[in-house]
C-alpha positions, 0 to 999 in steps of 0.5 A: 500500500503507498503511503506517501502523503501530501500536506493537504492529506496530512492536514486532513488526517490531523483534522479528523484526529482533533479533539480535546485529548486532555480530557481523556484519562488514558495517555494518548499519542499520534505518530506519523508512519515514520514514528515521529511524535505528532502530539501527545496529551498531558497523561502520556507526558505526565506518565512519560515525565517530559514537556510537550516541546522535548518530545514533539517531532522525535521518534518513539524509540526515545522511549524504548530501552536500548535493547528493545530499540534495537530488536527486529520485532520493533521494526517489524511492529512498524512495518504492520502498522504501516500496512494497517493492522491494529497492535494490542498488547503489553509494551515495556518503556523507559521514562526520562528518570530512567524507570521502567513503565509498562503499558497496556497499549493499542496501536491504531492505524488511522485511515483516510477515506481512500484507505491509506494509513494516515497516522498512528494513534496509540492509546495506553493505560499504565500498568506498572504497578499491576506488573511489579505485583505480578513480578513480586508474586512470581518471584515469590512463588519461585522462591516457594517453588524452589524450597517447597513442593507445588502442585496444581490440580483440576477440580475433579483432583486431576494433576495439571502442574507439579514442580520438580520437588513434588515430583521428586517427593513422590519418585516420579518425573513431572511428566509422569504425574500430569493427567494423574488423579490426587487419589492414586497417591492416597491410600485405599482405605482413605480414599474409600472413606467419607472423610475423603469425599468431604475434603474434596467437597470443602475444596470445591466450596472454595475452603482453605484446607491445611493439615498433615497428610499421608501419601503414597509414593513410588512402589506404594512407600508412605510419605507424610507431607505437611500441606496446604490445599489452596482454592484459586477463585475466578475473579469474575464468577467467584468459583474455585477453577483449581486447587494449589497444594504447597507441601514440605516432607515430614516423613522423617519427623513423623517417623521420629515421632512414631519411633518415640511413641513407640519406644514410650510404650516399651519396657526398657528392661525386658523389651515388651510393653509397658504398663502405659502401653497395656492400658492403651491396648486394653482400653481399645480392646474392651471398646471393641469388645462392646461393639462386637460379639467376640469374647475377650480374655486377660491373663496375669501371672506373677514369678513365684517367690521372686524377692527371695530370688533377688536376695539370693542372686542380686538384681542383675541376675534378676533383671535377666531372670525377667527377660527370659520370663518375658521372652518365654511367655511372648513365645508361648503366646504367638497370637497377632492380636495378643499383647504381653506387657509387663504389669509392675515389678515381676508381674506380666499381663497377656491381653488376648482379644477374640480369644475364648475361655478355653483358648486363654487357659491353654496359652496360660498353661503353655506359658506356665510350662514355658517359664519352668521349662527355663530350668532357672535355679531358684532355691528360695521357691520351695517345692519347686527349686527352679523359677516358676510363675503363677497364672490367673485368667479371666474371659468376658463373653459378650452377653453373658458376664453382665457385672464386667463393664470396665477395665478395672473389673476384668483386671480384678478378676484376673488378679483374683485368679492370680491369688488362686493360683498361689494359693493352690501351691504356686506354678498353678493356672486358675480360671476366674469365670467358670465354677467347678468346671471339669476343664483342667485349666479351670481349677477354681472359681473366684467370687467377690469377697472369697477369702477362704485361703487368707490374705496374700501379699498385694500384686501390682494389679491390686495395688493399681486397683486400689489407687483407681478407686481413690481418684 
């Protein structure tokens, strides 16, 4: 297209463009086809920090950074404008003071009646503050991304973005994660729970969620994340459009905490559960017992005449004896749901969920025989000559033992059976429930207030029962 204009044509174009530019809020400037500034309103002059006389007749490139001025794309821009194309986008410019200015601008060719381009009008708004905020946000996100794991989800849980940190945590490359769903990295029992559905409903409602989460890495390895799920809301509709997850790996801390909790529940001498671990397990087992129909059994055992053993051999040998007894009892029980615990001093407890009376009796007898079978010399254990233990056990059966309701009542019954085993001459097993049974393991019935054999030194269980009653 031929764009050489006569002075008459230029006067016509200028007349067509004449209006009060200073009344407009946008920055407006008019350029000849060679890029020479023809006019500018006050907003444009103030934005670029020039007086009108300083810019009229000069080329627009005076407002460009040197690297942008020499860019072939800038020359191509003016070629498109002279060809009549409208150009709209963001432009970086430089003010008189050397400050960076960002414009959201439109370059609009002004046409004559015959279709030729007479001049170029530039209409711009200052978006410098917006660009700086965006750049600041991007810097913050980049810093976060360098130090934390980030992932983005569609509202159905599909992964649409992930940084290298997150991919590394899960043991994947970034490309392997894209398109997969959040649920693939969550244990099946969690995904199938109502809580998981509620979790995503909260996110879809725009609610921020932060907590510690277990997740599945490659090969099913469990990792723990301290994570926040942040719904990103559309400014127009107010509806969440995606979820941004920011997470840090806390697996080591959680493992250390789990190990500390485990050690806190172990007896340091024998390596089996301590009293606190037993109490927690008993409470949980009784809760399951009340909900279901399976019986629950408890065995209490006490090493016979252990004080004389310590007096004869000393506490170091006594400690070794207790460890051997604990190992023998554990070996005898061998049930997945059972718990063997050091109840106190030389007294031990065996918790047996889902165990009938006859099974509990057989286990108690096997443990008694195992302790005696250790063959540890004990001159102070009259009548036996080796280390032995007395056993008492009790079984609660759903719907039968209505008077047993609490952990204290279960322990009390087992403890009274233990007294009976001692009164029978020690190294015996006594059942606290069944009266006059022909079963060889149910040798005696214990009833409240039964003192047939006179007083007996208190066991650890009995002492704890008394303390509980006074709280």
